[in-house]
C-alpha positions in Angstrom: 7.8 91.9 95.8 6.2 90.0 98.8 7.0 86.3 99.2 3.5 85.5 100.2 0.3 85.5 98.2 -1.8 87.2 100.9 -2.0 88.3 104.5 -3.5 85.0 105.7 -0.6 83.0 104.2 2.0 85.3 105.8 0.2 85.2 109.1 0.1 81.3 109.0 3.9 81.3 108.2 4.7 83.6 111.0 2.8 81.3 113.5 4.6 78.4 112.0 8.0 80.0 112.7 6.8 81.1 116.3 5.9 77.3 116.9 9.1 76.0 115.7 11.0 78.5 117.7 9.3 77.8 121.1 11.5 75.9 123.4 10.4 75.2 127.1 11.8 74.0 130.3 9.5 72.1 132.3 9.2 72.7 136.1 7.4 70.4 138.7 7.6 70.0 142.3 7.5 66.8 144.9 5.4 67.3 147.8 3.9 65.0 150.5 1.0 64.7 148.3 2.9 64.1 145.1 5.5 61.5 145.1 8.8 61.7 142.9 7.2 58.9 140.6 3.8 60.8 140.2 6.0 64.1 139.5 8.0 62.5 136.9 5.1 60.8 135.1 3.2 64.1 135.2 6.2 65.8 133.6 6.3 63.4 131.1 2.7 64.0 130.3 3.4 67.7 130.1 6.1 67.2 127.7 3.6 65.5 125.3 1.1 68.3 125.8 3.9 70.9 125.0 4.6 68.7 121.7 1.2 68.7 120.9 1.1 72.6 121.1 4.0 73.0 118.9 6.6 73.5 121.9 9.8 71.5 122.2 10.8 70.6 125.8 14.7 71.4 126.0 15.0 71.0 129.9 13.2 69.9 132.9 13.5 70.7 136.7 11.8 69.5 139.7 12.2 70.4 143.5 11.3 68.7 146.8 9.0 71.0 148.8 6.4 70.8 151.6 4.2 73.0 149.4 4.4 75.3 146.3 6.3 78.5 147.2 3.4 81.3 147.7 5.3 83.8 145.6 7.3 81.8 143.0 6.0 78.1 143.0 9.5 77.0 143.5 12.2 78.3 145.8 14.8 81.0 145.0 17.5 78.5 144.7 15.9 76.4 142.0 14.7 79.6 140.2 18.4 80.4 139.9 19.1 77.0 138.4 16.2 77.5 136.0 17.7 80.7 134.9 21.0 79.4 134.1 19.5 76.5 132.0 17.3 78.9 130.2 20.3 81.2 129.3 22.4 78.2 128.3 19.7 76.6 126.1 18.1 79.8 124.5 14.7 78.8 125.9 11.9 81.2 125.7 9.1 79.6 127.8 8.8 78.1 131.2 5.9 75.7 131.7 4.8 74.8 135.3 3.2 71.6 135.9 0.5 73.1 138.2 -2.0 76.0 138.4 -0.6 79.3 139.1 -1.9 82.2 140.8 -1.6 85.7 139.1 1.0 86.9 141.5 3.2 83.7 140.9 2.9 84.0 137.1 4.2 87.8 137.4 6.8 87.0 139.9 8.3 84.1 138.0 8.3 86.1 134.6 10.0 89.1 136.3 12.7 86.7 137.7 13.2 84.4 134.6 12.5 87.2 132.1 10.6 84.9 129.8 7.0 83.9 129.0 5.5 81.5 132.0 2.4 79.4 131.4 0.9 76.6 133.6 -0.4 73.4 132.8 -3.9 74.6 132.4 -3.0 77.5 130.1 -1.1 74.9 127.9 -4.2 72.6 127.7 -6.3 75.6 126.8 -3.9 76.6 123.9 -4.1 73.0 122.6 -8.0 73.2 122.8 -8.0 76.4 120.8 -6.0 74.9 118.1 -8.1 71.7 117.9 -11.6 73.2 118.2 -13.3 73.3 114.8 -17.0 73.5 115.4 -18.7 76.7 116.2 -19.7 75.2 119.7 -16.2 73.8 120.3 -14.8 77.2 119.6 -17.1 79.0 121.8 -16.5 76.4 124.6 -12.6 76.9 124.5 -13.0 80.8 124.4 -15.3 80.8 127.6 -12.7 78.5 129.3 -9.8 80.7 128.2 -11.6 83.8 129.4 -12.7 82.2 132.9 -9.1 81.5 133.5 -7.4 84.6 132.2 -9.7 87.2 133.9 -8.4 86.8 137.6 -4.8 86.5 136.1 -4.7 89.7 134.0 -1.6 91.6 135.3 -1.3 94.2 132.7 1.7 92.7 131.1 -0.2 91.3 128.3 1.8 88.0 127.9 -1.0 85.7 128.8 -3.5 87.4 126.8 -1.3 86.9 123.8 -0.9 83.3 124.3 -4.7 82.9 125.2 -6.2 85.2 122.8 -9.9 84.1 123.4 -10.8 83.9 119.7 -11.9 86.6 117.6 -13.2 89.0 120.3 -11.1 88.1 123.3 -10.4 89.6 126.5 -8.2 92.5 124.8 -11.2 93.9 122.9 -12.5 97.2 124.1 -15.2 97.7 121.6 -17.1 100.8 122.7 -15.6 100.8 126.2 -15.6 104.3 127.9 -13.1 104.9 130.6 -14.7 106.1 133.8 -13.3 108.6 136.2 -10.3 106.6 137.9 -10.9 103.4 136.0 -7.8 101.7 135.0 -7.0 100.0 131.8 -7.0 96.6 133.6 -10.5 97.3 135.1 -11.7 98.0 131.7 -10.2 94.7 130.3 -11.8 92.9 133.2 -15.1 94.5 132.4 -14.9 93.7 128.8 -14.1 89.9 129.6 -17.1 89.8 131.9 -19.3 91.1 128.9 -17.6 88.6 126.4 -18.2 85.6 128.7 -21.9 86.7 129.2 -22.3 87.0 125.3 -20.6 83.6 124.8 -22.7 82.0 127.4 -25.9 83.2 125.6 -24.7 81.8 122.4 -23.9 78.4 124.0 -27.4 78.3 125.7 -28.8 78.4 122.1 -26.7 75.7 121.0 -27.5 73.5 124.1 -31.1 74.0 123.1 -30.3 72.7 119.6 -28.3 69.9 121.1 -31.1 69.0 123.4 -33.7 68.8 120.6 -31.3 66.6 118.7 -30.9 64.3 121.6 -34.5 64.1 122.3 -35.2 63.2 118.5 -32.5 60.4 119.0 -34.1 59.3 122.2 -37.5 59.0 120.5 -36.0 56.7 118.0 -35.5 54.1 120.6 -31.9 53.6 119.4 -29.3 52.8 122.2 -26.7 55.7 122.6 -23.0 54.4 123.4 -20.6 57.0 124.4 -16.8 56.3 123.7 -14.9 57.8 126.7 -11.3 57.5 127.8 -7.9 58.9 128.4 -6.7 61.4 125.7 -4.8 59.7 123.0 -6.3 56.2 124.0 -7.6 55.6 120.5 -11.3 56.5 120.8 -11.5 58.2 117.3 -9.5 55.3 115.8 -12.2 52.9 117.3 -15.1 55.1 115.9 -13.3 55.2 112.4 -13.1 51.4 112.2 -16.5 50.7 113.3 -18.3 53.2 111.2 -15.9 54.9 108.8 -16.6 58.2 110.5 -13.5 59.6 108.7 -12.2 61.6 111.9 -8.8 62.8 112.0 -7.0 60.3 114.4 -3.5 61.6 115.3 -0.9 60.5 117.9 -1.4 63.7 119.8 -3.1 64.4 123.0 -6.6 66.1 122.5 -6.5 65.4 118.7 -10.3 65.5 118.8 -12.5 67.8 120.8 -15.7 68.1 118.9 -18.1 65.0 119.5 -19.0 63.1 116.5 -22.1 60.5 116.3 -22.5 57.7 113.9 -24.9 54.8 113.5 -23.5 51.2 114.0 -25.3 47.9 113.1 -24.5 45.1 115.3 -24.1 41.5 114.2 -27.7 40.8 115.4 -29.1 43.3 113.3 -29.9 45.9 115.8 -28.6 49.4 115.7 -26.8 51.7 118.1 -25.4 55.2 117.9 -21.8 55.6 118.8 -20.5 59.2 119.9 -16.8 59.9 120.3 -16.1 62.4 123.2 -13.3 64.5 124.2 -10.4 62.9 125.8 -10.0 63.0 129.7 -6.7 63.6 131.4 -5.3 64.0 135.0 -5.4 67.5 136.4 -8.3 68.2 133.9 -9.0 72.1 134.4 -12.3 72.6 135.9 -12.7 75.5 133.4 -12.9 73.1 130.7 -15.2 70.8 132.4 -17.6 73.7 133.0 -17.2 74.9 129.4 -17.5 71.6 127.7 -20.5 70.7 129.9 -22.8 70.4 126.9 -20.6 67.8 124.9 -19.6 66.0 128.1 -23.3 65.5 128.8 -23.2 63.0 125.7 -21.6 60.7 128.1 -24.2 61.5 130.8 -27.0 60.6 128.3 -25.4 57.4 127.1 -27.0 54.0 127.8 -23.6 52.3 127.6 -20.1 53.7 128.0 -17.1 52.3 126.2 -14.1 53.1 128.4 -11.2 53.1 126.0 -7.8 52.5 127.5 -4.2 52.4 125.9 -2.8 48.9 127.0 0.6 49.6 125.6 1.0 52.9 127.8 2.9 51.8 131.1 0.5 54.3 132.8 -2.4 52.5 131.7 -3.8 51.6 135.0 -3.4 54.9 136.5 -5.0 56.5 133.6 -7.9 54.4 133.9 -8.3 55.3 137.4 -8.2 59.0 136.6 -10.8 58.5 134.0 -13.1 56.7 136.2 -12.7 59.2 139.0 -13.5 62.0 136.5 -16.6 60.0 135.3 -17.8 59.9 139.0 -17.3 63.6 139.3 -19.5 64.2 136.5 -22.2 62.2 138.2 -21.8 58.9 136.2 -22.3 56.2 138.7 -25.0 53.9 137.4 -24.4 53.0 133.8 -23.0 50.0 132.2 -19.2 50.6 131.4 -17.4 48.1 129.1 -13.5 48.7 129.6 -11.9 48.5 126.1 -8.3 47.8 126.4 -7.1 49.0 123.1 -3.7 48.8 121.1 -3.0 45.2 121.8 -1.0 45.2 118.5 1.5 47.4 120.4 2.3 44.9 123.1 3.9 41.3 123.2 1.5 39.7 125.5 -2.0 40.3 126.9 -3.4 39.1 130.2 -7.0 38.5 129.5 -9.2 38.5 132.6 -12.2 36.9 131.0 -12.6 34.2 133.6 -14.2 36.9 135.8 -17.9 36.2 136.0 -19.8 39.0 134.4 -16.6 40.6 133.3 -17.2 43.7 131.3 -13.7 43.8 129.7 -12.5 43.3 126.3 -9.2 43.6 124.5 -8.9 44.8 120.9 -6.7 46.8 118.3 -8.8 49.6 116.7 -5.9 49.8 114.2 -5.9 46.2 113.0 -9.5 45.1 114.1 -8.4 42.3 116.3 -10.8 41.7 119.0 -13.5 44.1 117.4 -16.0 41.0 117.2 -15.5 40.3 120.9 -16.4 44.1 121.5 -19.6 44.0 119.4 -20.7 40.6 121.2 -20.0 42.3 124.5 -22.1 45.3 123.6 -24.9 42.9 122.6 -24.7 41.0 125.7 -25.0 44.3 127.8 -28.0 45.5 125.8 -29.8 42.1 126.3 -29.0 42.4 130.0 -30.9 45.5 129.9 -34.3 44.2 128.4 -37.3 43.9 130.6 -40.6 42.3 130.3 -43.3 44.9 130.1 -47.1 45.2 129.6 -48.1 48.2 127.7 -51.9 49.5 127.6 -52.4 51.9 124.7 -55.7 53.7 123.9 -57.4 51.8 121.0 -58.3 54.8 119.0 -55.4 57.1 118.6 -51.8 57.8 117.5 -50.6 55.3 120.3 -51.5 52.4 117.7 -48.5 53.2 115.7 -46.3 52.6 118.8 -47.5 48.9 118.4 -45.8 48.7 115.1 -42.8 50.3 116.5 -42.7 47.6 119.2 -43.1 44.9 116.5 -39.9 46.3 114.8 -37.7 47.1 117.8 -38.7 44.7 120.6 -39.8 41.2 121.3 -43.7 41.3 121.2 -45.1 38.1 122.9 -48.9 39.0 122.9 -51.3 41.6 121.7 -55.1 41.8 123.1 -57.3 44.2 121.3 -60.1 45.7 123.4 -62.8 48.2 122.8 -61.1 51.0 124.6 -57.3 49.7 125.0 -54.9 47.5 123.2 -52.7 45.6 125.6 -49.1 44.5 124.4 -46.8 42.3 126.2 -43.1 42.5 125.1 -39.4 42.3 126.1 -38.0 45.7 125.5 -34.7 47.6 126.4 -34.5 50.6 128.9 -34.6 52.9 126.2 -38.2 51.8 124.9 -39.2 51.2 128.3 -38.6 54.8 129.1 -40.2 56.0 125.9 -43.4 54.5 126.7 -43.2 54.5 130.6 -46.6 56.2 130.9 -48.3 53.3 129.1 -46.8 50.6 131.1 -49.0 48.8 133.6 -47.8 49.4 137.2 
């Protein structure tokens, strides 16, 4: 008699056992471009990523090199050292803190005789586990397939680790083997077909997302994106402000799917808050490309709350990484409020409010300390974006309804009703100004 009620329960138990048994050795290198301190910090982060993926880090090694060894990333002597550690500690995975070429993966696997994954593959695996919405799952699968296709070597280890969802690269549905076509060529052709099909699905979802975004913009309600380094407390902040009920774990990339909630500010005005996927150093470009539609929530925001974990010793470096990634995404002209979170986890806070026009605030999304300051800062930024504008609307038509909207959502100072046109003077924010731009007097 089976101990399991069904196949699904048995599968979950096998997966759980596999995760518990996974033990890794972490391997990094120090180069003229990567200092020893940077290497060790990156390995610390790699260990946290491994933990999030359910892999325990049993050992770590690093080597000084002018550049990665073309064939095996690290030199033969360090490989021998790694092999001794692997055999002594019963390790079954080697995680390399970099991005490996197909030949490097194969050569290291052949030498160490264990599974080898790199930093990007590890992040992709975490994303696969944490994506819950249809769009999130599609985006992860596309990123997986784009990464694995040039790395298919026929050994199959990578494709078992990065399965690419329900219909991943291993599928050969309806494939006919042409003359001289190898199994590897068939796999690659199937991957290309799968990517094309997934991208078409993503396009349809992007259309829906665009329609939803357009509807939000027409309401005139400002959009605020919560961005920041992974595990900085973005979801906890959204939960505190809006009771969103998002799972907030002390894990990297605990939240992948964007969530939008409405928030009423102390002055009565409303904004939309959107939680976004966390950023990280060495963020794989495959993920940036695949998650473009969800990362665009940051691009379309009126204000960005850049959340940072002040209790993390790497706080300032993480901030710089995040700001650099935002610039890479083309975000250079939006108001950014830096939110130093988790002040409950530090003894003292050096508040820099003396700076004129300072856009920093110190909070604890866990206890609520400093939240009032944050809300006031948001209001101040919104107020600074307000403009005095004169609108001219046709006297007979749907545009007369816009006047009622302005009375509710702007500061109307004067209205003149003419035979053909109605002239409205009002102080409005950038959102409303853009909504009615074609009616603004030049």
